[in-house]
C-alpha positions in Angstrom: 0.1 0.1 0.1 3.0 2.2 1.0 4.2 1.9 -2.9 1.0 2.6 -4.4 0.4 6.3 -2.2 4.0 6.8 -3.3 2.9 6.5 -6.7 0.0 8.7 -6.7 2.1 11.1 -5.0 4.9 11.2 -7.4 2.1 11.1 -10.4 0.7 14.0 -8.9 3.5 16.0 -9.1 4.6 15.6 -12.2 1.3 16.9 -13.2 1.9 20.2 -11.4 5.5 20.5 -12.6 5.5 23.3 -15.3 7.2 22.3 -18.5 9.3 25.4 -19.5 9.9 26.6 -22.8 11.8 29.4 -24.8 11.5 30.4 -28.2 12.7 33.5 -30.1 11.1 34.2 -33.4 12.9 36.5 -35.8 11.2 38.4 -38.4 12.3 40.6 -41.3 10.0 43.0 -43.1 10.4 45.8 -46.1 9.0 48.4 -44.4 9.4 51.7 -42.4 9.5 50.7 -38.3 5.9 52.5 -37.4 4.0 50.2 -39.9 6.1 47.4 -38.8 5.5 48.5 -35.2 1.4 49.5 -35.7 1.0 45.8 -37.6 2.8 43.0 -35.4 1.4 44.7 -32.7 -2.5 44.9 -33.7 -3.2 41.9 -31.5 -6.9 42.7 -32.2 -7.3 42.3 -35.5 -4.6 38.8 -35.7 -8.2 36.4 -35.6 -8.6 37.7 -39.2 -5.7 36.9 -40.2 -3.7 34.8 -38.2 -5.6 31.6 -38.3 -4.2 30.2 -35.2 -5.5 33.0 -33.0 -9.0 31.9 -32.3 -9.9 34.9 -30.1 -8.5 38.0 -28.9 -10.2 40.7 -26.5 -8.7 43.5 -25.5 -9.7 43.8 -21.9 -8.1 46.8 -20.6 -6.3 49.7 -22.5 -5.4 49.7 -25.7 -3.1 47.0 -25.9 0.0 48.6 -26.5 0.6 50.6 -23.2 1.9 49.9 -20.0 -1.4 47.9 -18.1 -3.5 46.9 -20.8 -4.3 43.7 -21.0 -5.2 41.0 -23.7 -7.0 37.4 -23.5 -5.7 35.0 -26.3 -6.8 32.3 -27.2 -4.5 30.1 -29.8 -4.7 26.9 -31.0 -1.5 25.3 -33.4 -2.0 21.7 -35.0 -2.1 19.7 -32.1 -5.5 19.1 -30.6 -5.6 21.3 -27.6 -6.1 25.1 -28.0 -4.2 27.5 -25.1 -6.1 30.3 -23.3 -3.9 33.2 -21.6 -4.1 36.9 -20.7 -1.3 39.0 -21.3 -0.8 42.4 -19.9 1.7 44.9 -21.0 4.4 45.6 -18.2 7.0 48.3 -20.5 6.5 50.0 -23.6 8.9 51.8 -25.5 7.1 53.1 -28.4 9.1 51.8 -31.7 11.4 49.4 -29.8 10.4 47.1 -26.9 7.1 45.8 -25.8 7.5 43.4 -22.8 4.3 41.1 -21.7 3.6 38.7 -18.5 1.4 36.1 -19.6 -1.0 34.3 -17.5 -3.3 30.9 -17.8 -2.2 28.5 -20.1 0.9 29.7 -20.6 2.8 31.5 -17.6 5.9 33.9 -18.1 7.1 37.0 -20.0 7.0 37.6 -23.8 8.9 40.4 -25.8 8.8 42.2 -28.7 11.9 44.0 -30.3 11.7 46.2 -33.1 15.1 47.4 -34.7 16.1 48.8 -38.1 18.5 46.5 -39.8 19.2 48.7 -42.5 17.5 51.7 -44.2 14.5 49.4 -45.7 14.7 46.3 -43.5 12.8 46.2 -39.9 13.5 43.2 -37.3 10.9 42.2 -35.4 12.3 39.7 -32.8 9.8 37.5 -30.1 11.4 36.2 -26.7 8.6 34.0 -25.7 9.6 32.4 -22.2 6.6 30.3 -20.6 5.9 27.1 -18.6 2.7 25.5 -19.0 0.1 25.1 -16.8 -1.8 22.3 -18.3 -1.0 19.0 -16.4 -1.6 17.1 -19.5 1.0 19.0 -21.8 3.2 18.6 -18.4 3.0 15.2 -18.1 3.7 14.2 -21.8 6.3 17.3 -22.3 9.3 15.3 -21.4 7.8 12.7 -24.5 6.7 15.6 -26.5 8.4 18.3 -25.9 10.1 18.6 -29.4 6.6 18.4 -31.1 5.2 20.7 -29.1 8.3 22.9 -30.2 7.7 23.0 -33.9 3.9 23.2 -32.9 4.9 26.8 -31.9 7.2 27.7 -34.8 4.7 26.6 -37.5 2.3 28.8 -35.4 4.9 31.7 -35.4 5.4 31.0 -39.3 1.8 31.0 -39.9 1.8 34.6 -38.2 4.9 35.7 -40.2 3.0 34.8 -43.8 -0.4 36.2 -42.3 1.2 39.8 -41.0 3.9 39.9 -43.9 1.3 41.1 -46.4 -0.3 43.6 -44.4 3.0 45.2 -43.2 4.5 45.0 -46.8 1.5 46.0 -48.5 
């Protein structure tokens, strides 16, 4: 009986230990910095452009200024959706925005914008989050590669979706 209790205790701990992910996405656009900033941070319109964003609602602020809160539901190619809220913690117009994530993903996201040359702008996104879903945490040791590829595909879809709006 003692062994069964130990197994149950370990399974319970495994289910609640968040798996941490560190992603870096680097997008390049042939457009002015102000336009890149404006379109990339127009998150409220993502569901109309970016198929992985099922729902987005700005519940406080304008979505770009400190204190703003954005609720999101995102679904990649795997059979689950992630629901999380982003709060803007720092914002320096045309340079960077720091986001705090809560919900299914906890951690931070940071967009950084810079001019690579007079006609090219780099938009880099740093997404450092942990999952709170017990099932994802349970399968993460075996499926971390698939989960990372899923994230990369979601971001590739985003680049393909946003690029015409930025460069058009």
